[in-house]
C-alpha positions as CSV (number, residue, x, y, z in Angstrom):
1,M,99.0,-56.5,-25.9
2,S,99.3,-58.6,-22.8
3,S,103.1,-59.0,-23.3
4,N,103.4,-55.2,-23.4
5,Y,101.3,-54.9,-20.2
6,R,103.6,-57.5,-18.5
7,M,106.7,-55.6,-19.5
8,N,105.3,-52.3,-18.3
9,K,104.1,-53.8,-15.1
10,A,107.6,-55.4,-14.5
11,F,109.2,-52.0,-15.2
12,I,106.8,-50.2,-12.8
13,N,107.5,-52.8,-10.1
14,K,111.2,-52.4,-10.6
15,Y,110.9,-48.6,-10.4
16,R,108.8,-48.9,-7.2
17,K,111.5,-51.0,-5.6
18,E,114.2,-48.5,-6.5
19,L,112.1,-45.7,-5.2
20,Q,111.5,-47.6,-1.9
21,T,115.2,-48.1,-1.4
22,M,115.9,-44.4,-2.1
23,L,113.2,-43.5,0.4
24,D,114.8,-45.8,3.0
25,D,118.1,-44.1,2.5
26,I,116.6,-40.6,2.6
27,S,114.9,-41.4,5.9
28,E,118.2,-42.3,7.5
29,I,120.0,-39.2,6.2
30,D,118.4,-36.8,8.7
31,K,119.6,-38.8,11.7
32,R,123.1,-39.3,10.3
33,V,123.5,-35.7,9.3
34,L,122.2,-34.3,12.6
35,S,124.5,-36.6,14.6
36,K,127.6,-35.6,12.7
37,A,126.8,-31.9,12.9
38,V,126.0,-32.0,16.6
39,S,129.2,-33.9,17.3
40,V,131.2,-31.1,15.6
41,G,129.3,-28.6,17.7
42,L,130.0,-30.6,20.9
43,A,133.8,-30.6,20.0
44,D,133.6,-26.8,19.4
45,A,131.8,-26.2,22.7
46,K,134.4,-28.2,24.6
47,R,137.3,-26.5,22.9
48,N,135.9,-23.0,23.6
49,T,135.0,-23.7,27.3
50,P,137.4,-21.9,29.7
51,V,139.2,-24.3,32.0
52,V,139.8,-23.7,35.7
53,T,139.1,-27.2,37.0
54,G,137.9,-28.9,33.8
55,F,134.5,-29.7,35.3
56,M,132.5,-27.5,33.0
57,R,134.4,-28.8,29.9
58,R,133.7,-32.4,30.9
59,S,130.0,-31.5,31.5
60,W,129.2,-31.0,27.8
61,N,127.0,-33.8,26.4
62,A,124.7,-34.4,23.5
63,T,121.4,-36.3,23.9
64,P,120.6,-39.3,21.6
65,T,119.0,-38.6,18.3
66,K,115.3,-39.1,18.4
67,K,112.5,-38.8,15.8
68,T,109.7,-36.4,16.5
69,S,106.6,-35.4,14.6
70,Q,108.4,-32.4,13.1
71,G,111.6,-34.4,12.2
72,V,114.6,-35.3,14.2
73,E,116.1,-33.6,17.3
74,K,119.3,-33.8,19.3
75,E,120.3,-31.5,22.1
76,L,123.6,-30.1,23.2
77,I,123.6,-29.6,27.0
78,N,126.0,-28.7,29.8
79,S,125.0,-30.1,33.2
80,A,127.4,-27.9,35.2
81,D,125.3,-25.7,37.6
82,Y,127.2,-22.6,36.8
83,S,127.4,-23.0,33.0
84,S,124.7,-20.4,32.4
85,F,126.7,-17.8,34.3
86,V,129.8,-18.5,32.2
87,N,127.8,-18.6,29.0
88,Y,125.6,-15.5,29.4
89,G,127.6,-13.5,31.9
90,H,126.9,-12.5,35.5
91,R,127.1,-9.5,37.9
92,I,129.7,-9.1,40.6
93,V,128.4,-8.4,44.1
94,N,130.4,-7.1,47.0
95,R,129.9,-8.3,50.6
96,S,127.3,-5.7,51.3
97,G,125.2,-6.9,48.4
98,E,125.9,-4.0,46.0
99,T,126.6,-4.7,42.3
100,V,130.1,-3.6,41.6
101,G,130.6,-5.0,38.1
102,W,129.6,-7.3,35.3
103,V,131.5,-10.3,33.9
104,P,130.6,-10.6,30.2
105,G,129.5,-14.0,28.9
106,K,131.5,-16.3,26.6
107,F,128.5,-17.4,24.6
108,I,129.9,-20.9,24.1
109,L,126.6,-22.5,23.3
110,E,125.6,-19.9,20.7
111,K,128.9,-20.3,18.9
112,A,128.5,-24.1,18.9
113,V,125.0,-23.8,17.5
114,S,126.3,-21.6,14.8
115,K,128.9,-24.2,14.0
116,V,126.3,-26.9,14.0
117,E,124.1,-25.0,11.5
118,K,127.0,-24.5,9.1
119,Q,128.0,-28.2,9.4
120,L,124.4,-29.3,8.8
121,V,124.5,-27.7,5.3
122,K,127.8,-29.3,4.5
123,E,126.8,-32.8,5.8
124,F,123.4,-32.7,4.1
125,R,125.0,-31.9,0.7
126,K,127.5,-34.8,1.2
127,E,124.7,-37.2,2.0
128,V,122.5,-36.2,-0.9
129,E,125.4,-36.6,-3.3
130,R,126.2,-40.0,-1.8
131,V,122.6,-41.2,-2.2
132,N,122.5,-39.8,-5.8
133,R,125.8,-41.6,-6.6
134,K,124.5,-44.8,-5.1
135,H,121.2,-44.8,-7.0
136,D,122.4,-43.4,-10.3
137,K,123.7,-46.2,-12.5
């Protein structure tokens, strides 16, 4: 009976080690997937930004990936002062202060976020399949 106990214990220890390596891989998936998806969104935002001088296009950046209590976060930002006016639209004012028109927004950020969300699903599926292939024998 003791040899059966030792065999079972060895199998359980081996199984625990395999689970631990899978958990380590899974904890890195969220960072990797988010970074890839946001980089696709960043490229999309830069590509869709209208160019007059190129300053607004060069101002697109992504913050570093950081772990939070709810998961992982990474932000897509534009540091140009006027980027919100281009993104959401703005009114046109004449010299006497009257509103004479409206310039519609380009909604660059919203389109990029939509692209990021679609890319997240694709990247997550790829990573889960990769981990399954790695740990299936």
